[in-house]
The first five atom37 places (N, CA, C, CB, O) and aatype in JSON, in Angstrom:
{
  "aatype": [12, 19, 14, 0, 19, 1, 15, 10, 2, 7, 16, 4, 19, 3, 15, 14, 2, 4, 18, 18, 6, 1, 9, 16, 10, 4, 0, 13, 2, 10, 16, 16, 15, 7, 10, 11, 7, 5, 19, 3, 13, 10, 3, 4, 12, 3, 15, 14, 17, 3, 19, 6, 10, 11, 14, 2, 11, 14, 18, 11, 4, 0, 11, 6, 2, 2, 9, 3, 7, 3, 5, 10, 11, 11, 4, 15, 2, 7, 14, 10, 7, 3, 6, 10, 12, 11, 9, 0, 12, 2, 11, 12, 2, 11, 5, 13, 14, 11, 11, 19, 13, 10, 14, 5, 9, 19, 19, 3, 7, 19, 19, 9, 3, 0, 3, 18, 3, 16, 9, 5, 11, 11, 0, 4, 0, 3, 7, 15, 15, 0, 15, 19, 4, 15, 15, 0],
  "atom_mask": [
    [1, 1, 1, 1, 1],
    [1, 1, 1, 1, 1],
    [1, 1, 1, 1, 1],
    [1, 1, 1, 1, 1],
    [1, 1, 1, 1, 1],
    [1, 1, 1, 1, 1],
    [1, 1, 1, 1, 1],
    [1, 1, 1, 1, 1],
    [1, 1, 1, 1, 1],
    [1, 1, 1, 0, 1],
    [1, 1, 1, 1, 1],
    [1, 1, 1, 1, 1],
    [1, 1, 1, 1, 1],
    [1, 1, 1, 1, 1],
    [1, 1, 1, 1, 1],
    [1, 1, 1, 1, 1],
    [1, 1, 1, 1, 1],
    [1, 1, 1, 1, 1],
    [1, 1, 1, 1, 1],
    [1, 1, 1, 1, 1],
    [1, 1, 1, 1, 1],
    [1, 1, 1, 1, 1],
    [1, 1, 1, 1, 1],
    [1, 1, 1, 1, 1],
    [1, 1, 1, 1, 1],
    [1, 1, 1, 1, 1],
    [1, 1, 1, 1, 1],
    [1, 1, 1, 1, 1],
    [1, 1, 1, 1, 1],
    [1, 1, 1, 1, 1],
    [1, 1, 1, 1, 1],
    [1, 1, 1, 1, 1],
    [1, 1, 1, 1, 1],
    [1, 1, 1, 0, 1],
    [1, 1, 1, 1, 1],
    [1, 1, 1, 1, 1],
    [1, 1, 1, 0, 1],
    [1, 1, 1, 1, 1],
    [1, 1, 1, 1, 1],
    [1, 1, 1, 1, 1],
    [1, 1, 1, 1, 1],
    [1, 1, 1, 1, 1],
    [1, 1, 1, 1, 1],
    [1, 1, 1, 1, 1],
    [1, 1, 1, 1, 1],
    [1, 1, 1, 1, 1],
    [1, 1, 1, 1, 1],
    [1, 1, 1, 1, 1],
    [1, 1, 1, 1, 1],
    [1, 1, 1, 1, 1],
    [1, 1, 1, 1, 1],
    [1, 1, 1, 1, 1],
    [1, 1, 1, 1, 1],
    [1, 1, 1, 1, 1],
    [1, 1, 1, 1, 1],
    [1, 1, 1, 1, 1],
    [1, 1, 1, 1, 1],
    [1, 1, 1, 1, 1],
    [1, 1, 1, 1, 1],
    [1, 1, 1, 1, 1],
    [1, 1, 1, 1, 1],
    [1, 1, 1, 1, 1],
    [1, 1, 1, 1, 1],
    [1, 1, 1, 1, 1],
    [1, 1, 1, 1, 1],
    [1, 1, 1, 1, 1],
    [1, 1, 1, 1, 1],
    [1, 1, 1, 1, 1],
    [1, 1, 1, 0, 1],
    [1, 1, 1, 1, 1],
    [1, 1, 1, 1, 1],
    [1, 1, 1, 1, 1],
    [1, 1, 1, 1, 1],
    [1, 1, 1, 1, 1],
    [1, 1, 1, 1, 1],
    [1, 1, 1, 1, 1],
    [1, 1, 1, 1, 1],
    [1, 1, 1, 0, 1],
    [1, 1, 1, 1, 1],
    [1, 1, 1, 1, 1],
    [1, 1, 1, 0, 1],
    [1, 1, 1, 1, 1],
    [1, 1, 1, 1, 1],
    [1, 1, 1, 1, 1],
    [1, 1, 1, 1, 1],
    [1, 1, 1, 1, 1],
    [1, 1, 1, 1, 1],
    [1, 1, 1, 1, 1],
    [1, 1, 1, 1, 1],
    [1, 1, 1, 1, 1],
    [1, 1, 1, 1, 1],
    [1, 1, 1, 1, 1],
    [1, 1, 1, 1, 1],
    [1, 1, 1, 1, 1],
    [1, 1, 1, 1, 1],
    [1, 1, 1, 1, 1],
    [1, 1, 1, 1, 1],
    [1, 1, 1, 1, 1],
    [1, 1, 1, 1, 1],
    [1, 1, 1, 1, 1],
    [1, 1, 1, 1, 1],
    [1, 1, 1, 1, 1],
    [1, 1, 1, 1, 1],
    [1, 1, 1, 1, 1],
    [1, 1, 1, 1, 1],
    [1, 1, 1, 1, 1],
    [1, 1, 1, 1, 1],
    [1, 1, 1, 1, 1],
    [1, 1, 1, 0, 1],
    [1, 1, 1, 1, 1],
    [1, 1, 1, 1, 1],
    [1, 1, 1, 1, 1],
    [1, 1, 1, 1, 1],
    [1, 1, 1, 1, 1],
    [1, 1, 1, 1, 1],
    [1, 1, 1, 1, 1],
    [1, 1, 1, 1, 1],
    [1, 1, 1, 1, 1],
    [1, 1, 1, 1, 1],
    [1, 1, 1, 1, 1],
    [1, 1, 1, 1, 1],
    [1, 1, 1, 1, 1],
    [1, 1, 1, 1, 1],
    [1, 1, 1, 1, 1],
    [1, 1, 1, 1, 1],
    [1, 1, 1, 1, 1],
    [1, 1, 1, 0, 1],
    [1, 1, 1, 1, 1],
    [1, 1, 1, 1, 1],
    [1, 1, 1, 1, 1],
    [1, 1, 1, 1, 1],
    [1, 1, 1, 1, 1],
    [1, 1, 1, 1, 1],
    [1, 1, 1, 1, 1],
    [1, 1, 1, 1, 1],
    [1, 1, 1, 1, 1]
  ],
  "atom_positions": [
    [[-9.03, 2.05, 11.71], [-9.25, 3.71, 12.11], [-10.19, 4.13, 12.26], [-8.92, 4.62, 11.41], [-10.95, 3.94, 11.31]],
    [[-10.69, 4.83, 13.3], [-12.26, 5.53, 12.64], [-11.58, 7.55, 13.06], [-14.48, 4.71, 14.17], [-11.13, 7.89, 14.15]],
    [[-11.71, 8.31, 12.05], [-10.84, 9.35, 12.17], [-12.27, 10.19, 13.18], [-10.13, 10.08, 10.41], [-13.47, 10.03, 12.94]],
    [[-11.76, 10.95, 14.14], [-12.68, 11.79, 14.99], [-13.47, 12.6, 14.64], [-12.21, 12.39, 15.72], [-13.34, 13.79, 14.93]],
    [[-14.41, 12.14, 13.96], [-15.29, 12.83, 13.02], [-17.07, 12.81, 13.95], [-15.18, 11.78, 11.26], [-17.83, 11.85, 13.89]],
    [[-17.38, 14.19, 14.75], [-18.33, 14.05, 15.25], [-20.04, 14.7, 15.13], [-17.77, 14.18, 16.11], [-21.06, 14.49, 15.77]],
    [[-19.7, 15.57, 13.96], [-20.52, 15.69, 13.04], [-20.29, 16.38, 11.78], [-21.39, 16.1, 13.54], [-19.16, 16.47, 11.3]],
    [[-21.34, 16.89, 11.21], [-20.83, 17.1, 9.71], [-20.75, 18.47, 9.2], [-21.72, 16.39, 8.73], [-20.61, 18.88, 8.05]],
    [[-20.89, 19.18, 10.43], [-20.71, 20.91, 10.04], [-19.85, 21.52, 10.2], [-21.37, 21.77, 10.53], [-19.63, 22.72, 10.03]],
    [[-19.1, 20.45, 10.67], [-16.96, 20.83, 10.78], [-16.88, 20.6, 11.79], [0.0, 0.0, 0.0], [-15.96, 21.18, 12.37]],
    [[-17.74, 19.64, 12.64], [-17.33, 19.62, 14.19], [-16.31, 18.04, 14.61], [-19.07, 19.63, 15.2], [-16.76, 16.92, 14.8]],
    [[-15.06, 18.43, 14.65], [-14.02, 17.56, 14.87], [-13.37, 17.59, 16.01], [-13.19, 17.66, 14.04], [-13.24, 18.64, 16.63]],
    [[-12.87, 16.42, 16.46], [-12.79, 15.86, 17.63], [-11.37, 16.89, 18.89], [-12.4, 14.06, 17.09], [-11.14, 17.43, 19.98]],
    [[-10.86, 16.49, 17.54], [-8.95, 17.83, 18.12], [-8.86, 19.29, 16.88], [-6.45, 16.4, 17.58], [-7.75, 19.7, 16.56]],
    [[-10.13, 19.92, 16.3], [-9.95, 20.75, 15.01], [-10.95, 21.37, 15.27], [-9.89, 20.16, 13.6], [-11.9, 20.85, 15.87]],
    [[-10.92, 22.69, 14.84], [-12.62, 23.76, 14.55], [-12.7, 23.25, 13.23], [-12.65, 25.93, 14.56], [-13.76, 23.58, 12.7]],
    [[-12.08, 22.69, 12.64], [-12.32, 22.28, 11.05], [-12.25, 20.81, 10.59], [-11.24, 22.97, 10.18], [-11.49, 20.09, 11.23]],
    [[-12.77, 20.37, 9.8], [-12.39, 18.54, 9.54], [-11.76, 18.79, 8.42], [-13.74, 17.21, 9.27], [-12.36, 18.13, 7.57]],
    [[-10.57, 19.6, 7.72], [-9.43, 19.02, 7.14], [-9.38, 18.18, 6.72], [-8.66, 18.86, 7.59], [-9.98, 17.53, 5.86]],
    [[-7.88, 18.09, 7.89], [-7.56, 16.94, 8.41], [-8.24, 15.41, 8.3], [-7.55, 17.29, 9.5], [-7.66, 14.46, 7.78]],
    [[-9.31, 15.37, 8.76], [-9.58, 14.21, 8.88], [-10.9, 13.9, 6.85], [-10.41, 14.12, 10.89], [-11.05, 12.74, 6.45]],
    [[-11.37, 14.77, 6.27], [-11.6, 14.63, 5.35], [-10.46, 14.2, 3.84], [-12.23, 15.6, 5.5], [-10.57, 13.53, 2.82]],
    [[-9.59, 14.91, 4.37], [-8.62, 14.41, 3.18], [-7.73, 13.45, 3.62], [-7.75, 15.5, 2.55], [-6.64, 13.31, 3.08]],
    [[-8.0, 12.98, 4.29], [-7.11, 11.14, 5.25], [-7.89, 10.68, 5.09], [-6.61, 10.69, 6.96], [-7.55, 9.51, 4.91]],
    [[-9.19, 10.8, 4.98], [-10.88, 9.04, 4.48], [-10.12, 9.2, 3.34], [-13.46, 9.29, 4.19], [-9.16, 8.46, 3.12]],
    [[-10.6, 10.47, 2.27], [-10.15, 10.44, 1.13], [-8.8, 9.36, 0.44], [-9.93, 11.73, 1.11], [-8.86, 8.42, -0.35]],
    [[-7.17, 10.23, 1.45], [-6.64, 9.1, 1.18], [-6.77, 7.4, 1.24], [-5.96, 9.37, 1.6], [-6.49, 6.57, 0.37]],
    [[-7.3, 7.23, 2.61], [-7.43, 6.43, 3.15], [-8.03, 4.85, 1.86], [-8.26, 7.1, 4.33], [-7.6, 3.74, 1.58]],
    [[-9.46, 5.88, 1.39], [-9.71, 5.23, 0.17], [-9.08, 5.35, -0.92], [-10.7, 5.39, -0.16], [-9.59, 4.57, -1.73]],
    [[-8.06, 6.05, -1.47], [-7.78, 5.85, -2.55], [-6.5, 5.04, -2.79], [-7.84, 6.94, -3.07], [-6.13, 4.7, -3.91]],
    [[-5.6, 4.65, -1.22], [-4.55, 3.99, -1.23], [-4.98, 2.19, -1.92], [-3.97, 4.16, 0.41], [-5.73, 1.31, -1.5]],
    [[-4.23, 2.28, -2.89], [-3.94, 0.71, -3.0], [-3.47, -0.1, -1.93], [-3.0, 0.46, -3.94], [-3.97, -1.23, -1.94]],
    [[-2.42, 0.18, -0.74], [-2.05, -0.88, -0.34], [-2.33, -0.86, 0.95], [-0.89, -1.14, -0.65], [-1.55, -0.88, 1.9]],
    [[-3.92, -0.79, 0.95], [-4.39, -1.39, 2.62], [-4.18, -0.45, 3.48], [0.0, 0.0, 0.0], [-4.14, 0.74, 3.19]],
    [[-3.99, -1.09, 5.02], [-3.77, -0.34, 6.09], [-2.05, 0.06, 5.93], [-4.26, -1.22, 7.48], [-1.71, 1.19, 6.28]],
    [[-1.21, -0.74, 5.49], [0.27, -0.38, 5.21], [0.59, 1.06, 4.52], [0.85, -1.49, 4.24], [1.57, 1.78, 4.71]],
    [[-0.91, 1.37, 3.35], [-1.06, 2.71, 2.9], [-1.6, 3.58, 3.99], [0.0, 0.0, 0.0], [-1.23, 4.73, 4.26]],
    [[-2.37, 3.0, 4.47], [-3.4, 4.28, 5.43], [-2.05, 4.91, 6.54], [-5.21, 3.24, 6.75], [-1.61, 6.04, 6.74]],
    [[-1.73, 3.75, 7.03], [-0.6, 4.03, 8.1], [0.98, 5.21, 7.6], [0.0, 2.23, 8.44], [1.38, 6.24, 8.13]],
    [[1.52, 4.36, 6.28], [2.49, 5.42, 5.64], [2.33, 6.76, 5.47], [2.74, 5.16, 4.52], [3.26, 7.55, 5.6]],
    [[0.81, 7.17, 5.09], [0.11, 8.42, 4.92], [0.13, 9.33, 6.19], [-1.32, 8.12, 4.52], [0.72, 10.41, 6.29]],
    [[-0.59, 8.72, 7.12], [-0.76, 9.14, 8.49], [0.68, 9.65, 8.97], [-1.34, 7.91, 9.4], [0.73, 10.74, 9.54]],
    [[1.78, 8.95, 8.78], [3.11, 8.79, 9.31], [3.16, 10.35, 8.46], [4.25, 7.18, 8.87], [2.97, 11.42, 9.04]],
    [[3.47, 10.21, 6.96], [4.25, 11.06, 6.73], [3.3, 12.61, 6.56], [5.07, 10.51, 5.52], [4.06, 13.48, 6.13]],
    [[1.73, 13.21, 6.83], [1.26, 14.09, 7.0], [1.98, 14.53, 8.79], [-0.27, 13.79, 6.62], [2.57, 15.58, 9.05]],
    [[1.6, 12.99, 10.17], [2.36, 14.34, 11.12], [3.78, 13.78, 11.4], [1.48, 14.76, 12.87], [4.04, 12.84, 12.16]],
    [[4.58, 14.48, 10.71], [5.66, 14.2, 10.3], [6.69, 15.92, 9.38], [5.16, 12.79, 9.32], [6.57, 16.15, 8.17]],
    [[7.38, 16.63, 10.12], [7.19, 16.44, 11.36], [6.41, 16.43, 12.29], [7.6, 16.79, 11.65], [5.63, 17.3, 11.92]],
    [[5.97, 16.0, 13.44], [4.42, 16.16, 14.74], [4.29, 17.77, 14.85], [4.8, 15.37, 16.86], [3.36, 18.33, 14.28]],
    [[4.97, 18.29, 15.4], [4.79, 19.55, 15.66], [4.92, 21.01, 15.47], [4.98, 19.48, 16.16], [4.98, 22.04, 16.15]],
    [[4.97, 20.41, 13.51], [4.46, 22.16, 12.47], [3.2, 21.85, 11.78], [5.74, 22.76, 10.88], [2.71, 20.9, 11.17]],
    [[2.88, 23.04, 12.14], [1.19, 23.17, 11.51], [1.13, 22.09, 10.6], [0.72, 24.72, 10.58], [2.2, 21.65, 10.17]],
    [[-0.11, 21.53, 10.17], [-0.85, 21.15, 8.98], [-0.87, 22.0, 7.91], [-2.09, 20.92, 9.25], [-1.94, 22.6, 7.87]],
    [[-0.04, 22.32, 6.94], [-0.24, 22.8, 5.6], [-1.32, 22.77, 4.38], [0.58, 22.38, 5.21], [-1.81, 21.67, 4.15]],
    [[-1.65, 23.62, 3.76], [-2.74, 22.99, 2.37], [-1.77, 21.76, 1.56], [-3.2, 24.6, 0.88], [-2.07, 20.57, 1.56]],
    [[-0.99, 22.13, 1.14], [0.19, 21.57, 0.29], [0.61, 20.15, 0.51], [1.4, 22.38, 0.51], [1.09, 19.37, -0.31]],
    [[0.29, 19.92, 2.05], [1.02, 19.04, 3.1], [0.5, 17.06, 1.73], [-0.2, 19.36, 5.54], [1.21, 16.18, 1.24]],
    [[-1.13, 17.35, 1.72], [-1.74, 15.72, 2.35], [-1.08, 15.53, 0.71], [-4.07, 15.23, 2.91], [-0.36, 14.54, 0.6]],
    [[-1.24, 16.36, -0.53], [-0.16, 16.18, -1.98], [0.71, 15.52, -2.22], [0.52, 17.02, -2.35], [1.05, 14.63, -3.0]],
    [[1.32, 16.51, -0.83], [3.26, 15.86, -1.19], [2.9, 14.32, -0.19], [5.27, 17.38, -0.06], [3.24, 13.23, -0.65]],
    [[2.36, 14.4, 0.85], [2.04, 12.71, 0.95], [1.49, 11.74, 0.36], [1.52, 12.42, 1.7], [1.89, 10.58, 0.27]],
    [[0.41, 12.28, -0.09], [-0.02, 10.93, -1.56], [0.93, 11.03, -2.49], [-1.58, 11.16, -2.61], [1.17, 9.92, -2.97]],
    [[1.8, 12.21, -3.13], [2.39, 11.47, -3.95], [3.52, 10.3, -3.69], [2.78, 12.31, -4.65], [3.82, 9.25, -4.27]],
    [[4.03, 11.04, -2.48], [4.85, 9.92, -1.58], [4.41, 8.44, -1.84], [4.6, 10.18, 0.07], [5.06, 7.44, -2.14]],
    [[3.28, 8.62, -1.65], [2.33, 6.93, -1.38], [1.73, 7.06, -2.87], [0.67, 6.82, 0.24], [0.51, 6.89, -2.91]],
    [[2.27, 7.28, -3.92], [1.39, 6.86, -5.04], [0.24, 7.1, -4.87], [1.39, 5.65, -5.36], [-0.38, 6.08, -5.16]],
    [[-0.55, 8.04, -4.51], [-2.35, 8.28, -4.51], [-2.39, 9.88, -5.36], [-3.23, 8.45, -2.37], [-1.93, 10.98, -5.05]],
    [[-3.15, 9.43, -6.52], [-3.08, 10.6, -7.19], [-4.11, 11.45, -6.59], [-3.23, 10.43, -8.63], [-5.17, 11.28, -6.0]],
    [[-3.11, 12.83, -7.13], [-3.76, 13.66, -6.16], [-4.89, 14.5, -6.51], [0.0, 0.0, 0.0], [-5.65, 15.06, -5.73]],
    [[-4.91, 14.52, -7.87], [-6.25, 15.15, -8.63], [-7.73, 14.23, -7.86], [-6.09, 14.76, -10.73], [-8.83, 14.68, -7.54]],
    [[-7.12, 12.69, -7.75], [-8.14, 12.27, -7.36], [-8.34, 12.77, -5.78], [-8.11, 10.87, -7.66], [-9.47, 13.12, -5.44]],
    [[-7.29, 12.8, -4.83], [-7.71, 13.26, -3.82], [-8.04, 14.25, -3.75], [-7.21, 13.15, -3.13], [-8.44, 14.6, -2.64]],
    [[-8.08, 15.44, -5.08], [-8.41, 16.07, -4.37], [-10.17, 16.81, -4.89], [-7.15, 16.85, -4.19], [-10.59, 17.87, -4.43]],
    [[-10.91, 15.98, -5.87], [-11.67, 15.53, -6.33], [-12.83, 15.11, -5.02], [-11.02, 14.62, -7.18], [-13.76, 15.73, -4.52]],
    [[-12.17, 13.53, -4.74], [-13.19, 13.07, -3.22], [-13.26, 14.67, -2.44], [-12.11, 11.54, -1.8], [-14.33, 15.28, -2.34]],
    [[-12.29, 15.06, -2.06], [-12.23, 15.82, -0.78], [-12.52, 16.68, -1.14], [-11.25, 15.98, -0.02], [-12.75, 17.34, -0.13]],
    [[-12.75, 17.37, -2.13], [-13.38, 18.78, -2.06], [-15.7, 17.91, -3.01], [-11.75, 20.51, -3.72], [-16.63, 18.65, -3.33]],
    [[-15.72, 16.51, -3.09], [-16.95, 16.07, -3.77], [-17.8, 15.34, -3.01], [0.0, 0.0, 0.0], [-17.55, 15.2, -1.81]],
    [[-18.78, 14.84, -3.5], [-19.63, 14.02, -2.26], [-19.08, 13.03, -2.39], [-21.2, 13.76, -2.24], [-19.74, 12.31, -1.64]],
    [[-18.42, 12.5, -2.74], [-17.17, 10.8, -2.04], [-16.8, 11.41, -1.06], [-15.45, 10.08, -2.98], [-17.09, 10.84, -0.01]],
    [[-16.19, 12.46, -0.96], [-15.66, 13.46, 0.52], [-17.15, 13.14, 1.95], [0.0, 0.0, 0.0], [-17.11, 12.54, 3.02]],
    [[-18.02, 13.72, 1.39], [-19.07, 13.86, 1.85], [-19.18, 12.68, 2.49], [-19.96, 14.22, 1.05], [-19.02, 12.48, 3.69]],
    [[-19.54, 11.71, 1.46], [-19.36, 10.2, 1.98], [-19.45, 9.25, 2.87], [-18.71, 9.97, 1.96], [-20.27, 8.54, 3.46]],
    [[-17.48, 9.66, 2.7], [-16.66, 8.96, 3.86], [-16.7, 9.97, 5.33], [-14.9, 8.73, 3.25], [-16.55, 9.67, 6.52]],
    [[-17.06, 11.73, 4.4], [-16.93, 11.6, 6.54], [-18.54, 10.86, 7.34], [-16.84, 13.99, 7.49], [-18.38, 10.16, 8.34]],
    [[-20.09, 11.12, 6.76], [-20.48, 10.97, 7.01], [-20.65, 8.99, 7.49], [-20.85, 11.87, 6.46], [-21.57, 8.45, 8.09]],
    [[-19.82, 8.59, 7.12], [-19.75, 7.23, 7.07], [-18.64, 7.35, 8.72], [-19.01, 6.51, 5.27], [-18.72, 6.67, 9.74]],
    [[-18.03, 8.07, 8.5], [-16.76, 8.07, 9.71], [-17.23, 8.76, 11.19], [-15.31, 9.13, 9.08], [-16.56, 8.56, 12.2]],
    [[-18.62, 9.7, 11.2], [-19.31, 10.11, 11.62], [-19.76, 9.6, 12.82], [-19.87, 10.25, 10.9], [-19.61, 9.9, 14.01]],
    [[-20.71, 8.23, 11.82], [-21.75, 6.75, 12.19], [-20.64, 6.24, 13.27], [-22.12, 5.3, 10.56], [-20.81, 6.0, 14.46]],
    [[-19.54, 6.16, 12.54], [-18.66, 5.11, 13.65], [-18.19, 5.55, 14.95], [-17.33, 4.64, 13.06], [-18.33, 5.04, 16.07]],
    [[-17.73, 6.35, 14.67], [-16.46, 7.27, 15.79], [-18.18, 7.52, 16.55], [-15.07, 9.35, 14.91], [-18.13, 6.91, 17.62]],
    [[-19.32, 8.03, 16.42], [-20.21, 8.4, 17.15], [-20.89, 7.03, 18.18], [-21.15, 9.1, 16.16], [-21.33, 7.0, 19.33]],
    [[-20.71, 6.07, 17.19], [-21.07, 4.4, 17.88], [-19.99, 3.87, 18.71], [-21.25, 3.13, 16.68], [-20.07, 3.36, 19.83]],
    [[-19.0, 4.08, 17.98], [-17.66, 3.93, 19.65], [-17.24, 4.76, 20.15], [-16.27, 3.38, 19.66], [-16.36, 4.43, 20.95]],
    [[-17.45, 5.86, 20.08], [-17.15, 6.6, 21.46], [-18.21, 7.76, 21.33], [-15.41, 7.22, 21.66], [-18.03, 8.85, 20.78]],
    [[-19.49, 7.25, 22.02], [-20.4, 8.51, 22.03], [-20.04, 9.65, 23.17], [-21.95, 7.99, 22.29], [-20.12, 10.85, 22.9]],
    [[-19.64, 9.18, 24.44], [-19.52, 10.5, 25.29], [-17.77, 11.05, 24.58], [-19.58, 10.04, 27.46], [-17.1, 10.64, 23.63]],
    [[-17.56, 12.21, 25.68], [-16.01, 12.64, 25.26], [-15.25, 11.75, 25.58], [-15.41, 13.85, 25.84], [-15.32, 10.81, 26.37]],
    [[-13.96, 12.4, 24.4], [-12.84, 11.26, 24.23], [-11.91, 12.01, 23.7], [-13.14, 9.97, 23.32], [-11.97, 12.68, 22.67]],
    [[-10.74, 11.82, 24.68], [-9.11, 11.99, 25.07], [-8.38, 11.35, 23.4], [-8.57, 10.68, 26.86], [-8.8, 10.37, 22.78]],
    [[-7.31, 12.2, 23.04], [-6.8, 11.46, 21.34], [-5.21, 10.89, 22.16], [-6.46, 13.17, 19.42], [-4.85, 11.24, 23.28]],
    [[-4.66, 10.21, 21.49], [-5.17, 9.0, 20.98], [-6.21, 7.98, 21.81], [-4.02, 8.3, 20.68], [-5.9, 7.68, 22.96]],
    [[-7.45, 7.43, 21.25], [-7.94, 6.78, 21.45], [-7.83, 5.36, 20.41], [-8.83, 7.46, 21.69], [-7.82, 5.51, 19.19]],
    [[-7.76, 3.85, 21.11], [-7.16, 3.15, 20.72], [-7.89, 1.72, 21.39], [-5.82, 3.58, 20.95], [-7.73, 1.35, 22.56]],
    [[-8.52, 1.19, 20.63], [-9.06, 0.58, 21.06], [-9.3, -0.9, 19.92], [-10.0, 1.45, 21.54], [-10.01, -0.8, 18.92]],
    [[-8.76, -1.88, 20.21], [-8.68, -3.03, 19.69], [-9.89, -4.24, 19.65], [-7.65, -3.39, 20.27], [-10.14, -4.83, 20.7]],
    [[-10.23, -4.41, 19.06], [-11.95, -5.54, 19.05], [-12.6, -5.41, 19.75], [-12.12, -6.95, 19.22], [-12.89, -6.16, 20.68]],
    [[-13.24, -3.82, 19.29], [-14.09, -3.15, 20.29], [-13.99, -2.54, 21.77], [0.0, 0.0, 0.0], [-14.69, -1.7, 22.34]],
    [[-12.6, -3.45, 22.32], [-12.53, -2.78, 23.47], [-11.14, -1.31, 23.54], [-12.28, -4.13, 24.57], [-10.12, -1.47, 22.88]],
    [[-11.24, -0.48, 24.07], [-10.34, 0.69, 24.44], [-9.51, -0.17, 25.36], [-11.09, 2.12, 25.16], [-9.81, -1.02, 26.2]],
    [[-8.23, 0.4, 24.89], [-6.79, -0.48, 25.69], [-5.97, 1.72, 26.19], [-5.12, -2.14, 23.58], [-6.34, 2.84, 25.84]],
    [[-5.0, 1.28, 26.96], [-4.61, 2.95, 27.25], [-3.82, 2.63, 26.27], [-3.93, 3.71, 28.79], [-3.48, 1.51, 25.91]],
    [[-3.46, 3.96, 25.74], [-2.39, 5.08, 24.38], [-1.33, 4.44, 24.62], [-2.01, 7.05, 24.56], [-0.61, 4.68, 23.64]],
    [[-0.55, 3.5, 25.6], [1.13, 3.04, 25.53], [1.47, 2.09, 24.82], [1.75, 2.62, 26.72], [0.7, 1.17, 24.53]],
    [[2.55, 2.15, 24.48], [3.57, 1.61, 23.81], [2.86, 0.05, 23.91], [5.18, 1.92, 24.53], [2.18, -0.62, 23.14]],
    [[3.42, -0.14, 25.39], [3.95, -1.84, 25.93], [1.93, -2.75, 25.89], [5.01, -1.68, 28.54], [1.83, -3.94, 25.6]],
    [[0.82, -1.98, 26.19], [-0.34, -2.08, 25.89], [-0.4, -2.43, 24.88], [-0.95, -1.27, 26.03], [-0.71, -3.6, 24.69]],
    [[-0.1, -1.51, 23.69], [-0.61, -1.65, 22.62], [0.17, -2.73, 22.06], [-0.69, -0.5, 21.95], [-0.5, -3.33, 21.21]],
    [[1.16, -3.13, 22.2], [2.48, -4.16, 21.95], [1.68, -5.63, 21.79], [3.77, -4.18, 23.51], [1.42, -6.36, 20.83]],
    [[1.3, -5.7, 23.9], [0.71, -6.82, 23.92], [-0.59, -7.16, 23.38], [0.71, -7.07, 24.95], [-0.75, -8.36, 23.14]],
    [[-1.49, -6.42, 23.14], [-3.05, -6.66, 22.43], [-2.54, -6.82, 20.96], [-4.35, -5.15, 22.61], [-3.31, -7.33, 20.15]],
    [[-1.78, -6.58, 20.71], [-1.97, -6.55, 19.25], [-1.13, -7.68, 18.96], [-1.57, -5.19, 18.48], [-1.6, -8.55, 18.23]],
    [[0.01, -7.81, 19.41], [0.65, -9.48, 19.07], [-0.39, -10.74, 20.18], [2.9, -9.54, 19.75], [-0.67, -11.84, 19.72]],
    [[-0.83, -10.34, 21.6], [-2.22, -11.49, 21.54], [-3.06, -11.75, 20.37], [-3.32, -11.08, 22.48], [-3.07, -12.91, 19.96]],
    [[-3.8, -10.82, 19.73], [-4.5, -10.38, 18.39], [-4.18, -11.19, 17.6], [-4.24, -9.11, 17.81], [-5.1, -11.54, 16.86]],
    [[-2.73, -11.91, 17.33], [-2.08, -12.06, 16.05], [-1.41, -12.02, 14.99], [0.0, 0.0, 0.0], [-1.17, -12.83, 14.1]],
    [[-0.84, -9.94, 15.39], [-0.05, -9.27, 14.96], [1.57, -9.95, 13.99], [0.06, -8.56, 16.18], [2.61, -10.22, 14.59]],
    [[1.43, -10.05, 12.86], [2.55, -10.38, 12.24], [3.91, -9.69, 12.48], [2.24, -10.3, 11.04], [4.98, -10.14, 12.07]],
    [[3.69, -8.04, 13.48], [4.82, -7.17, 14.25], [6.0, -8.28, 14.44], [4.22, -6.47, 15.92], [5.93, -9.41, 14.92]],
    [[7.21, -7.49, 13.85], [8.47, -8.09, 14.44], [8.97, -7.6, 15.49], [9.46, -8.09, 13.68], [10.17, -7.59, 15.75]],
    [[7.49, -6.86, 16.65], [8.39, -6.86, 18.34], [7.21, -7.94, 18.67], [8.48, -4.93, 19.7], [7.26, -8.28, 19.85]],
    [[6.17, -8.57, 17.95], [5.51, -10.1, 17.85], [6.23, -10.82, 18.6], [5.45, -10.82, 16.46], [6.16, -11.15, 19.78]],
    [[7.27, -11.1, 17.38], [7.95, -12.53, 17.53], [9.01, -12.5, 18.98], [8.97, -12.88, 15.92], [9.21, -13.53, 19.62]],
    [[9.53, -11.39, 19.3], [10.03, -11.1, 20.6], [9.77, -10.81, 21.65], [10.5, -10.59, 20.65], [10.5, -10.53, 22.6]],
    [[8.29, -10.87, 21.52], [7.56, -10.31, 22.87], [7.51, -11.59, 23.78], [5.87, -9.64, 22.59], [7.01, -11.54, 24.9]]
  ]
}
């Protein structure tokens, strides 16, 4: 997963600031549950999807996903957050050098359509062990 960070001056693809991306990068870095922990954190942050993100939401989601809130704050407000943003910016600009629309789904370096059937087929063809692949 590549957060949509375009530059270190606070420019992100879908927001006027990069608060969401920065704190998400820190949560990803702190989770001990790998990709599942990252997805679970995002699911919490986006639920419900139509409600504006409030400043305390990441800490609620961190607690629900066994991520230390103090460490999350330290990362987000410090040099580790800066470094994670720089890494994300470099990945984003390399992967998507031109204008993009979100979500932008990439599997094995190939941009695919952001619809369920396409994602399922590509993920299953790529060896995913998700239950939807056993019935596909």
